[in-house]
LOMITI-696303 format. One record per residue (C-alpha): x, y, z. Coordinates in steps of 0.001 Angstrom, whole numbers. Example, Ala and Ser with C-alpha at 12.3 -4.5 7.8 and 13.67 -1.06 7.14 Angstrom:
LOMITI-696303
<pt><u>12300</u><v>-4500</v><w>7800</w></pt>
<pt><u>13670</u><v>-1060</v><w>7140</w></pt>
END
This chain:
LOMITI-696303
<pt><u>33492</u><v>-48897</v><w>65091</w></pt>
<pt><u>33061</u><v>-45219</v><w>64189</w></pt>
<pt><u>31200</u><v>-43120</v><w>66835</w></pt>
<pt><u>29683</u><v>-39846</v><w>65991</w></pt>
<pt><u>29015</u><v>-37139</v><w>68670</w></pt>
<pt><u>26603</u><v>-34808</v><w>67265</w></pt>
<pt><u>26488</u><v>-31269</v><w>68962</w></pt>
<pt><u>23422</u><v>-28980</v><w>67795</w></pt>
<pt><u>21493</u><v>-25933</v><w>68641</w></pt>
<pt><u>18091</u><v>-26709</v><w>70388</w></pt>
<pt><u>15034</u><v>-24926</v><w>69786</w></pt>
<pt><u>14053</u><v>-24353</v><w>73389</w></pt>
<pt><u>11189</u><v>-26734</v><w>74574</w></pt>
<pt><u>10203</u><v>-27408</v><w>71010</w></pt>
<pt><u>10710</u><v>-31012</v><w>70314</w></pt>
<pt><u>9292</u><v>-31199</v><w>66746</w></pt>
<pt><u>11316</u><v>-28333</v><w>65520</w></pt>
<pt><u>14538</u><v>-29600</v><w>67224</w></pt>
<pt><u>14003</u><v>-32970</v><w>65932</w></pt>
<pt><u>13730</u><v>-31577</v><w>62281</w></pt>
<pt><u>16875</u><v>-29860</v><w>62853</w></pt>
<pt><u>18785</u><v>-32839</v><w>64147</w></pt>
<pt><u>17584</u><v>-35363</v><w>61503</w></pt>
<pt><u>19993</u><v>-34154</v><w>58818</w></pt>
<pt><u>22953</u><v>-33964</v><w>61275</w></pt>
<pt><u>22357</u><v>-37632</v><w>62135</w></pt>
<pt><u>22104</u><v>-38574</v><w>58322</w></pt>
<pt><u>25460</u><v>-36740</v><w>57832</w></pt>
<pt><u>27030</u><v>-38666</v><w>60604</w></pt>
<pt><u>25924</u><v>-41819</v><w>59076</w></pt>
<pt><u>27044</u><v>-40733</v><w>55688</w></pt>
<pt><u>30430</u><v>-40363</v><w>57206</w></pt>
<pt><u>30566</u><v>-43733</v><w>58426</w></pt>
<pt><u>29146</u><v>-43603</v><w>61930</w></pt>
<pt><u>27686</u><v>-46756</v><w>63526</w></pt>
<pt><u>26799</u><v>-45353</v><w>66655</w></pt>
<pt><u>25456</u><v>-41724</v><w>66827</w></pt>
<pt><u>25510</u><v>-39944</v><w>70327</w></pt>
<pt><u>23231</u><v>-36986</v><w>70807</w></pt>
<pt><u>23469</u><v>-34436</v><w>73654</w></pt>
<pt><u>21851</u><v>-34908</v><w>77038</w></pt>
<pt><u>18282</u><v>-33589</v><w>76929</w></pt>
<pt><u>18819</u><v>-33234</v><w>72900</w></pt>
<pt><u>15306</u><v>-32541</v><w>72115</w></pt>
<pt><u>13973</u><v>-30076</v><w>74273</w></pt>
<pt><u>16888</u><v>-28611</v><w>76478</w></pt>
<pt><u>17096</u><v>-28318</v><w>80265</w></pt>
<pt><u>13676</u><v>-27007</v><w>81126</w></pt>
<pt><u>12840</u><v>-25611</v><w>84654</w></pt>
<pt><u>9452</u><v>-26947</v><w>84118</w></pt>
<pt><u>10144</u><v>-30402</v><w>83030</w></pt>
<pt><u>6389</u><v>-31466</v><w>83509</w></pt>
<pt><u>5589</u><v>-29410</v><w>80442</w></pt>
<pt><u>8279</u><v>-31230</v><w>78047</w></pt>
<pt><u>8277</u><v>-34863</v><w>79616</w></pt>
<pt><u>6781</u><v>-37727</v><w>77663</w></pt>
<pt><u>5997</u><v>-41382</v><w>78487</w></pt>
<pt><u>8765</u><v>-44091</v><w>77519</w></pt>
<pt><u>6922</u><v>-44754</v><w>74221</w></pt>
<pt><u>6662</u><v>-40989</v><w>73389</w></pt>
<pt><u>7433</u><v>-39149</v><w>70358</w></pt>
<pt><u>11213</u><v>-38686</v><w>71090</w></pt>
<pt><u>11860</u><v>-42341</v><w>71811</w></pt>
<pt><u>9775</u><v>-43332</v><w>68580</w></pt>
<pt><u>11939</u><v>-40743</v><w>66739</w></pt>
<pt><u>15156</u><v>-42380</v><w>67923</w></pt>
<pt><u>13898</u><v>-45919</v><w>67035</w></pt>
<pt><u>12889</u><v>-44718</v><w>63651</w></pt>
<pt><u>16198</u><v>-43152</v><w>62938</w></pt>
<pt><u>18014</u><v>-46159</v><w>64010</w></pt>
<pt><u>16148</u><v>-48322</v><w>61852</w></pt>
<pt><u>16113</u><v>-46093</v><w>58820</w></pt>
<pt><u>19956</u><v>-45486</v><w>58867</w></pt>
<pt><u>20733</u><v>-49033</v><w>60448</w></pt>
<pt><u>22882</u><v>-47525</v><w>63156</w></pt>
<pt><u>22563</u><v>-47453</v><w>67020</w></pt>
<pt><u>21529</u><v>-44038</v><w>68301</w></pt>
<pt><u>21235</u><v>-42547</v><w>71855</w></pt>
<pt><u>20551</u><v>-39395</v><w>73566</w></pt>
<pt><u>18818</u><v>-38302</v><w>76959</w></pt>
<pt><u>15208</u><v>-37299</v><w>77082</w></pt>
<pt><u>12763</u><v>-36021</v><w>79962</w></pt>
<pt><u>10744</u><v>-39085</v><w>80619</w></pt>
<pt><u>7812</u><v>-39328</v><w>82989</w></pt>
<pt><u>6231</u><v>-42464</v><w>84311</w></pt>
<pt><u>2798</u><v>-42381</v><w>85899</w></pt>
<pt><u>2950</u><v>-41164</v><w>89463</w></pt>
<pt><u>6497</u><v>-39769</v><w>89312</w></pt>
<pt><u>8364</u><v>-36719</v><w>88382</w></pt>
<pt><u>10158</u><v>-36488</v><w>85166</w></pt>
<pt><u>13496</u><v>-37972</v><w>85041</w></pt>
<pt><u>16271</u><v>-37671</v><w>82665</w></pt>
<pt><u>16634</u><v>-40896</v><w>80667</w></pt>
<pt><u>19202</u><v>-42196</v><w>78245</w></pt>
<pt><u>17636</u><v>-43928</v><w>75341</w></pt>
<pt><u>19552</u><v>-46266</v><w>73320</w></pt>
<pt><u>18063</u><v>-47488</v><w>70143</w></pt>
<pt><u>18890</u><v>-50401</v><w>68088</w></pt>
<pt><u>18827</u><v>-50608</v><w>64284</w></pt>
<pt><u>16910</u><v>-53877</v><w>64639</w></pt>
<pt><u>14545</u><v>-53429</v><w>67474</w></pt>
<pt><u>14696</u><v>-52973</v><w>71054</w></pt>
<pt><u>15142</u><v>-49672</v><w>72716</w></pt>
<pt><u>16737</u><v>-49550</v><w>75963</w></pt>
<pt><u>16556</u><v>-46925</v><w>78797</w></pt>
<pt><u>19271</u><v>-46150</v><w>81397</w></pt>
END
C-alpha cells in the first residue's frame, strides 16, 4: 500500500480556506498512487488557544470534507480536528474516512 503524508501551510483558524488549499494536495497524492492519505494534526485550523471558536461537532464540515474526499478519490484519508461534543470541552480527534462509508474517530 502506498501512503502519502501531506504537509501543508494552514490558514490560521480558517477552515474553509485551508480545505481549499489542501484539496489539490490530496488529489496530487492520489494521482501519485496513494491509497491512504495522512494529513497533519489539527490540519484544517491549526492549534488554537481558543479551541471553542474552531471546534465542530462530530458530523461537522471537516469530517464531511474528509468523507467526501475519501469517496471522490476512492482512498482512505485521515487527519485530526478539534471536535466538541455537547457539554464537553473541545478535544483533538483523529478522523479516519473510508472510501466506501463509515468514518471512525480515535
